[in-house]
KOLFI-77202 format. One record per atom (N, C-alpha, C, CB): z, x, y. Coordinates in steps of 0.05 Angstrom, whole numbers, plus 32768, in hexadecimal, padded with zeros to 4 digits. Each point is the difference from the previous one (the first is absolute). Glycine has a CB too. Layout:
BEGIN
ZXY ...
This chain:
BEGIN
883B85EE87E3 802380008010 800D80127FF3 80087FD0800C 7FF1803A7FDF 8012801A7FF7 800280168017 7FF07FFA7FCE 7FE7800E8034 800680128014 800E7FFD801A 7FE0800A7FEB 801B7FDE801C 800D7FFB801E 802080037FFF 7FD77FDC800D 8032801C7FDF 801780047FF9 8012801F8005 7FEA7FD97FE1 80068037800E 800680207FFC 7FF98008801A 7FF6800B7FCD 7FF87FEF8047 7FF4800C8017 801C7FF9801A 7FC07FF77FEC 80467FEF800D 80177FF78017 8017800F7FF3 7FF07FCC8012 801B80337FDA 801380157FF0 7FFF801B800F 7FF77FEA7FD0 7FEE80238024 7FFF801B800C 80058006801C 7FE380037FDF 80117FED8034 80047FF8801E 801F80058008 7FD97FD97FFD 803480177FF6 801D7FFC8005 8017800B7FF6 7FEE7FE08006 800B80327FE9 8010800D7FED 800D8017801B 7FDE7FF87FC7 80198019804D 800A8011800B 80067FF8801C 7FEC801C7FE1 80097FD38021 80027FF0801C 801B7FFE8010 7FDD7FE57FEC 802A80258029 80177FFF800E 7FFF7FEA8012 8007802E7FFB 7FE37FC9800E 7FF77FE7800F 7FF37FEE7FEE 7FFA80178029 80027FD47FE2 7FEA7FEB7FF6 7FE480088005 80207FDD8008 7FCC801A7FEC 7FE580078003 7FF480048019 7FFE7FEB7FDC 8011800D803B 7FF480028022 800080218001 801A7FCD801C 7FF780437FD1 7FFC801C8007 7FEE80127FEF 802C7FFA8010 7FC57FF27FDE 7FF580137FE7 8011800D7FEF 7FE08009801A 803F7FF17FE4 800D80107FED 7FFB801D7FFD 80007FD87FEB 801080318002 8005801C8001 7FF280097FDF 80347FFC8027 7FB880137FDA 7FF080087FE5 801080107FE9 7FD98002801F 801F7FF97FD5 800C80157FE8 7FFD801E8002 7FF67FDB7FE3 801A80308015 800680248004 7FFC80097FE7 802680038023 7FCD800D7FDA 7FF7800C7FE7 7FFC801F8003 7FEB7FD37FF5 8016803D7FFD 7FFC801D8000 7FF580107FE7 80237FFB801F 7FC2800E7FE7 7FF180077FEE 7FF580208001 7FF77FCD8001 800980417FEE 7FF4801A7FF8 7FDE80017FF6 803680097FF1 7FBE7FFF801F 7FE27FFA8000 7FEE80178006 800C7FD3800D 7FE680377FDF 7FEC80128009 7FEC7FF98017 8006800E7FD2 7FF47FFF8043 7FF17FFD8017 7FE37FEF7FF9 8017802F8013 7FDD7FE17FD9 7FE47FF47FF3 80007FEA7FF8 7FF580227FF3 80207FD87FFC 80077FE27FF9 80027FF08013 8015800C7FDF 7FFA7FF98037 80067FF08010 7FE57FF4800D 802E80178003 7FC27FFF800A 7FE97FFE800D 7FF57FF07FEE 7FFC80288018 7FFB7FDE7FD6 7FE87FF37FEB 800A7FE67FF8 7FF1802C7FEC 80267FCB8011 800B7FED7FF3 800080017FDF 7FF37FE9802A 800580327FCC 800280047FE2 8011800D7FFB 7FDD7FFC7FF9 80337FFC7FF1 801680147FF7 801E7FED8002 7FE380328015 80337FDB7FE8 80147FF68000 801480078012 7FF27FFA7FD8 80277FFB8032 801580058013 801880007FEC 7FEA7FE9802D 8029802D7FD1 80187FF97FF6 80157FEF8018 7FF7802E7FDD 80147FC58018 80157FF2800F 801E800C7FF8 7FE07FD38003 8030802E8019 801D80098003 80107FF77FF1 7FFB80058025 7FFE7FE17FC9 80117FF47FEA 7FF980017FE8 800B7FE8801B 7FDF802D7FE0 7FFA80077FEA 7FE87FF17FEE 802E800E8008 7FC57FE08009 7FE77FF47FF6 7FE8800E800D 80187FD37FF8 7FCE80238001 7FED8005800A 7FEB7FE4800A 800C802F7FE5 7FE77FDE8031 7FEB7FEF800D 7FE680097FFF 801F7FF3801B 7FD07FF87FE5 7FDE800F8003 8000800D8020 7FE07FD57FDD 8010803B8029 7FFC800C801F 7FF87FE4800A 7FED80397FFB 7FFC7FB97FFC 7FF97FEC800A 80107FEC800D 7FE6800D7FE4 802F7FED800B 80177FED8000 8011800D8019 80007FF17FC7 800380278038 800F800A8014 7FF07FFD801B 8017801E7FDE 7FD57FE78028 7FEC7FFB8013 80007FDC800D 7FE4802D7FE2 80237FC78007 7FFC7FE6800E 801D7FFB8009 7FD77FEC7FE4 803D801A800D 80217FFC8009 7FFE8008801A 801B800B7FD6 7FDB80108035 800880048018 7FF27FF38014 800F80267FEF 7FE57FC5800D 7FF97FF6801C 80127FEB8008 7FD2800A7FFB 80427FF07FF8 80157FEE8004 801C80087FEF 7FD77FDB8009 802980397FF2 8021800B7FFA 7FFF801A8005 800E7FE37FDB 801180228023 7FFE80198010 800480167FE7 80167FEC8033 7FD180247FC4 800180147FEF 7FFE80158010 7FEF7FEC7FDB 802480258017 8007801E8008 7FF080107FF2 802D7FF98009 7FBA80137FF0 7FF680107FF0 8009801C8008 7FDC7FDF7FF7 803080267FF0 800280237FFC 7FEA800B7FF9 802980017FF1 7FBD8007801E 7FE680067FFE 7FFB801F7FFA 7FF97FD8801E 7FFE80277FC5 800080247FF8 7FE480078000 802A80047FDC 7FD280148025 7FE480108005 7FFD800A7FEB 7FFF800A802A 7FEB80017FC9 7FF3800B7FE8 8010800E7FEF 7FDC80038018 803B800E7FF8 8011800C7FF4 80217FF67FFC 7FDC801F800F 80237FC57FF6 80157FF07FFD 80118009801F 7FFF7FFD7FC3 7FF8800F8051 800D80088018 800A7FE3800E 7FE080308006 80307FCA8003 80077FE68016 7FEB80058015 80377FFB7FFB 7FB57FEF800A 7FF28002801A 800C7FF18018 7FD880057FE4 80327FDD800A 800E7FED801B 80117FF87FEC 7FDC7FEB8026 803980067FE7 80157FED7FF7 80017FED8015 801B80207FE5 7FD07FCF801A 7FFF7FE6800A 7FFC80048022 80217FED7FD5 7FD87FFB8033 7FFA7FF9801E 80067FE28004 7FDA80248003 803E7FDA800C 80067FDD8004 7FF37FF68012 802980017FF6 7FC9800B8018 7FF27FF38016 7FE47FF07FF4 801380298023 7FEC7FD87FC2 7FE97FED7FF3 80057FE48003 7FF780217FE0 80257FD98020 800F7FE87FF6 7FFC7FF28025 802C80177FCA 7FCF7FCC8035 7FF97FF08013 801E7FF3800A 7FCB7FF87FEC 803C8015802D 80157FF9800D 80017FDA8005 7FFF80398015 80177FBF7FED 7FFF7FE1800C 7FF07FFD8017 802C7FF67FF2 7FD580188025 7FEB80008013 7FE57FFC7FFC 801B8017800D 7FDF7FFD7FE4 7FE280077FF7 7FF97FE87FEE 800380367FFF 800C7FBD7FF4 7FFD7FE77FEC 7FF87FEA8013 8025800F7FDB 7FEF7FEE8034 7FFD7FEC8017 7FE77FF7800B 802580128009 7FD0800D8002 7FE780028011 7FED7FFD7FE5 800E8022802F 7FF27FE87FB9 7FE97FFB7FEF 80037FE07FF6 7FFE80367FF1 80177FBD800D 7FFC7FE67FF8 7FF67FEA8018 8023800F7FDB 7FE87FF68039 7FEF7FFA801E 7FE480047FFE 8025800F801C 7FD080047FDE 7FE480088007 7FEE7FF37FE6 80108031801D 7FFA7FD57FCC 7FF07FF17FE7 800A7FE37FF5 7FF780317FF1 80277FCB8014 80057FE97FFD 80037FF37FE2 7FED8003802D 800280067FC3 7FFE7FFE7FE6 7FF880117FEB 7FFD7FDF8013 7FF980217FD2 7FF4800F7FF8 7FE48002800A 80207FFC7FE0 7FD3801E8028 7FEB80078006 7FE37FFE7FF3 802280128010 7FE87FEF7FD1 7FE77FFE7FF5 7FF07FE88002 8011801D7FE7 7FD27FE98018 7FEE7FE9800A 80047FE27FEB 7FD8802B8013 802E7FC07FFA 80077FE57FEF 80217FFD7FF9 7FCE80057FE8 803E8012801A 801B7FFD7FF9 80157FF4801E 7FF4802C7FD5 801D7FBE8020 80127FFA8016 801C80037FF8 7FE07FE28012 802780307FDD 801E80047FF8 800B800F801A 7FFB80047FC8 801D7FF08042 801380068014 800B80198000 800A7FD68000 800080318016 800F801E8001 8017800B7FEB 7FF97FF6802F 80157FF27FCB 801580037FF2 7FF480097FE0 801D7FDA8022 7FCD801D7FD7 7FF180067FEA 7FF180177FFF 80007FD67FFD 800280408014 7FEC8014800C 800E801B7FFC 7FEA7FDF8025 800A80357FD9 8007801E8007 7FF080088011 800E800C7FDB 7FFA80068030 7FF580118018 7FF480177FF3 80237FF28024 7FBC800D7FD8 7FF780117FF5 7FEB801A800D 800C7FD67FE2 7FF980468017 7FF5800F8014 7FE080007FFF 802C801B8001 7FC87FE58008 7FE37FFA8005 7FFC80217FF5 7FF97FD48031 8012803E7FDE 7FF080227FF8 802580037FF2 7FCB801E8037 80337FED7FB0 80197FFC7FF1 800B801C8008 7FF37FDE7FD7 8030801F8029 80118015800B 7FF980197FF3 80257FE08009 7FD8801C7FDF 7FFB801C7FED 7FE8800F800B 80117FE97FD2 7FDD80068035 7FE080098016 8004800B8015 7FE77FDF7FF8 8032801D8015 80048009801F 80077FE2800F 7FD8802F8001 80237FBB7FF2 80017FE6800E 801C80038012 7FE47FE17FD8 8019800D8044 801A7FFA800C 800D7FE98000 7FF3801D8016 80277FDC7FE9 800F7FE68002 7FFD7FF8801F 8024800C7FD8 7FC57FEA802B 7FF97FF3801B 7FF07FE88001 80038028800E 7FFA7FC98005 7FF67FE58001 7FE080037FF7 80267FEE8028 7FD080287FE7 7FE380067FF9 7FF6800C7FE9 800080028028 801A7FF77FC4 7FFE80117FE5 800A7FEE7FE6 800B802F801C 7FF87FB67FEE 80107FF27FF2 7FF47FE18000 80288023800C 7FD67FCB7FDE 7FF47FE47FFB 80107FF77FEE 7FD480078009 80397FE07FFF 800B7FF07FED 7FED7FFA7FDF 80177FEB8032 7FF480177FBD 7FF27FF77FEC 80167FF27FE9 7FD88027800C 801F7FC67FE6 80147FEF7FEC 800280197FEB 7FF17FC48006 801C802F7FE6 800680157FE6 7FE07FFD7FF0 80407FF57FF8 7FB97FFB8008 7FEB7FFB7FF2 7FE780188005 80117FCB8003 7FE9802C801A 7FF080118011 8006801D8003 7FFB7FD88017 801D802A7FEF 8009801F8001 7FFF800B7FE4 80217FF78027 7FDE80007FC4 800080107FEA 7FDF80047FF9 80327FED7FEF 7FC07FFF8018 7FE17FFC7FFA 7FF380168019 80027FC37FED 800880478025 7FF980128011 800280177FF4 800C7FE98022 8012801F7FD3 800280197FF5 7FF380087FEC 80227FFB800E 7FD57FED7FDF 7FF280027FE4 7FE17FF87FFA 802E7FF97FF5 7FC480038023 7FED7FF48000 7FEB80168014 801D7FCC7FF5 7FCC802F800B 7FEE800D801C 7FFC7FF48014 7FE980127FEA 80297FD3801C 80037FF3801C 801280178010 7FFF7FC97FEE 7FF48038802D 800D80128018 80057FEB8010 7FE8802C7FFF 80327FDF800E 80027FF38020 800180168012 801B7FD67FF5 7FDE80228023 7FFE800C8018 80047FF38019 7FE680177FE9 80297FFA802A 80037FEF801D 7FE77FFD8010 802D80118005 7FC37FE58006 7FEE7FF68013 80098012801A 7FF97FCC7FE9 7FF08048801C 8008800E8019 7FFF7FEC801B 7FED802E7FE9 80047FC1801A 7FF77FF18014 80167FED8003 7FCD80087FF8 803E7FE87FF6 80147FEA800B 801980037FEF 7FDB7FDD800F 8029803A7FE0 8019800B7FF5 800B7FEC7FE3 800D80138039 7FDD7FDC7FBC 800B7FED7FF0 7FF6800A7FE4 80027FD78024 801180247FC5 7FF380087FE6 7FE37FF57FF4 803180047FF9 7FC1800E7FFB 7FEA7FF77FEE 7FFF800A7FEC 7FEA7FF8801B 800880007FCD 7FFF80027FE5 7FE2800E7FF9 80217FD37FFC 7FDC803E7FF5 7FE7800D7FFC 80017FF67FE1 7FFC802E8026 7FEE7FBF7FCE 7FFD7FFA7FE5 7FF480147FEE 7FFF7FD68010 800A802D7FD6 7FF880137FEB 7FE47FF17FF6 803480137FF1 7FBB80048007 7FE47FF97FF5 7FEA7FFB800F 80167FF17FE4 7FE880108037 7FF07FF9800D 7FFB801D8017 800D7FC77FF3 7FD4803F800D 7FF7801D8008 80087FFB8022 7FD0800E7FD8 802F7FDF8039 80017FFA8016 80207FFF8005 7FD07FEA8000 803F800C7FEF 801F7FF98005 80027FF48019 801180257FE7 7FE57FC68025 80057FEE8017 801E7FFD7FFC 7FD07FE68003 803D801F8019 80167FF77FFD 800C7FE38002 7FFC802A800B 80157FCB7FE6 80087FDF8007 801D80008004 7FDA7FE67FE2 802E8002802C 801A7FF98010 80077FE47FF3 7FF4801A8031 802B7FE67FCC 80087FE98000 80007FEB8018 801380197FE1 7FE47FDA8027 7FF67FF0800F 80167FEE800F 7FD880067FE3 80387FF88008 80187FF38005 80198004800D 7FED7FFA7FE3 800D80228028 800F8011800E 80077FFB801C 7FEE801A7FE2 802C7FEB8028 80037FF6801C 7FF180148010 802F7FE97FF9 7FC8800C8021 7FF2800F8014 8011800B8010 7FDD7FE78000 
């Protein structure tokens, strides 16, 4: 119950409108080495003076406005953010219409409890488009980032499917409760 309360508060903190618009995510400016951001190993300096792991920055970037000041090997500025990685209200509505709930197999969390997850991460050149996004609840979003589980969009029908860890064949599985 505590996690649910924290999640509800997090979602509504920056919302200019009620959850119908998916609210407004947090905005964070970080300075990070390109290699640390790419590999999720290392740390990023916050504009407020604190520090986050590069892995945490990658997770936050899925549903928050993270403006990275990305540095090359000689600390030269390579990039100062891309705002196109954020999901617009119209794209959020298209995503929730397609998925309807958390897309992880067996989960039925509603869109208000979900984040838009980039199938191919923005750091790796992934686009913020319907064919590169899936809805994942906070638990499954963290799990996909922290474990060998992988998600992809099926090329034939445009629906999310998951590749479980540990099997050589890695046969994809789907959430059977999703809307058609």
